[in-house]
N, C-alpha and C positions, 0 to 999 in steps of 0.2 A: 362303856363309852358309846355315846350316841354320835353318829357321824351323819351330817346333813350336807349334801351337795347341791348347790343351786347354780343353774346355768342362766346366763343372760346373753342371748344372741350368739351362742356358740353351741355346737353339738358335743355332748360329753360322751367319750368312748364308754362302752359297758364295763370294761375292765378297770376303769378309774377308781372305783369304790375299793376294790381289792388292792390296787397299787397304793392308794392312799393309806389304807389300814396297815399295810406292810411298812411303809415309810414312816408311819406314826409310831410304830413300835419302838423306834429309836428314841422318841420323846417320852415314851411311858417309862423308861428308866430314869429319866430325869424329873418328870412331873408324875408323881403317884396320883392316883384317883383322878383321872381326867374324866369330867362330867360329860362335856359335849365339845365337838369339834364341828364348826361351821365353815364350809369351803364354798367360796363363790368364784365361779369361772365365768369370765367374760372376755370380750375381744376389743382391742383398740388398734385400729388399722391392721398391720400385719402381725401384731402381737396377740398372744393369748396370755391373759392376766388372771393369776390365781391369788385370791385373798383368803387368809385363814385366820379364825378367831378360835382360840383354845380356851375353855373354861375349866379350871382345876382348883378345887377347894377354895372358891371365891377369888382366885387369881386369874386375871385375864391376860392372855399373850396374843398379840396380833401381829400379822406380817402380810406383806404383799410382794409378789415377784412376777416377772413377765419373761416369756420366751417365745420361741416360734411354735412350740406345741405344748399342750397342757401337762403332759407327763414330765418334761423336762423343767417346766416352770414349778410344778409341785415339788419335784425333787429338790431344786435349788432353794425353794422356799422352806422346806422342812430342815435343810442344812442351815439355813439362816436363823430359823427359829431355835434350833438346837444350840447354836453359838450364843444367841441372845439369852437363852435360859441358863447356859453354863456361865456366862459372864455375870448375870444377876446373881446366881447361886454363890459364885466365888466371892462376890463382893459381901453378901450376907455372911458367909462362913468367916471371911477375914475380919469382919467387924465384930463377931462374937468370939472369935479365938484370941482376941487381943487379951493380954494379961490384965487383971483387975488394976494393977499399978498404973499401966499405961492409960487406962480409961480414966482414972482419977487424975493423973497428970494432965491429960487433956482437958478435963473440967476445970482445973485450977488455972491453967495457962490462959492468958487473955487471947481471945480470938484475933487473928490478923485481920485487919480491916481491908477489904479489896479496894482497888482503885475506883470501881463503880459499884454502888450498892443501890439496887432498884428500889424505888419507892413509889407510892401512889401519888401521883402529882395532879390528878383530876378526878373528881366524882361527878358522875352524870346522873340526874334523876329525871324520870320521865313517867307519865302515866301509862299504865298497863291496861290495854283494852282486850278483852276476850276476843279471839278470832281463831279461825281454822288455820292449818299450815299453808294452804294455798294463798289466803290472804296475807299471811306473814311473808311469804316468798315475794308476792307483788310489792309489799311494803319494803322489803329489803332491797329489791331491785331499784325501787324509787330513791332510796337513800343512798345507793351505791355502796353498801357495806357488804362484808363477807359473812357476817352473822347477824342474827336478829333474836332478841329475847321477847317473848310474848306469853300470855296466858292462853292455854289451849282451851277453846270453848267447849270441847267435848269432855275433857278430863278435868278441867278447872285447875290445872297445875301449870307451873312455870316451865316452859319448854324453850329450847335454843335451836334455831334452824341455822344451818351453815352451808356454805357453798364447798363442795368437794373438789378435789384436783381435776376430776373428769368432767366437771361442769354441771353435774347433777346436785341435788341438795341432800343433806343429812339432817336428821331430827334427833335431838337429844331429849329424852323423857326420863326424869328421874323416878327412881323406885324408892318408896319409903317403907 
């Protein structure tokens, strides 16, 4: 397991790596073969924010938590992620444990139509101009949108730029 800790505007205590490894051992029981864990520590006013992305067998688990110090934020985040993984696993197990008769009965029964069924009500087409992410951010601000789809001039691939909760931008780059 590769553990990466990144700090943004906050001092990371030297024992945080060992503390994180010890806390993550709880998750290794639920997620076998954890490839990488990326931990980002930052500061928002009086809060210390810890964001964690776990990559295990192609599965990505992400969570974020905040507290007055990094260790308690990390501890509560690991607990939160543990509950999240347990809930997800129990749903999968329940789905596959159903008797074959039940699965067949579900397939034969007509599905109940919900009161509201989302549908595509509008399709928008626009020319895609190659630009760098900075230009895309400026264009997004001019339009007043929370995201912007563009062709990255450097990679020549379609990218999505979006505004994060903290006011910064995020960039989605597809991998083929």
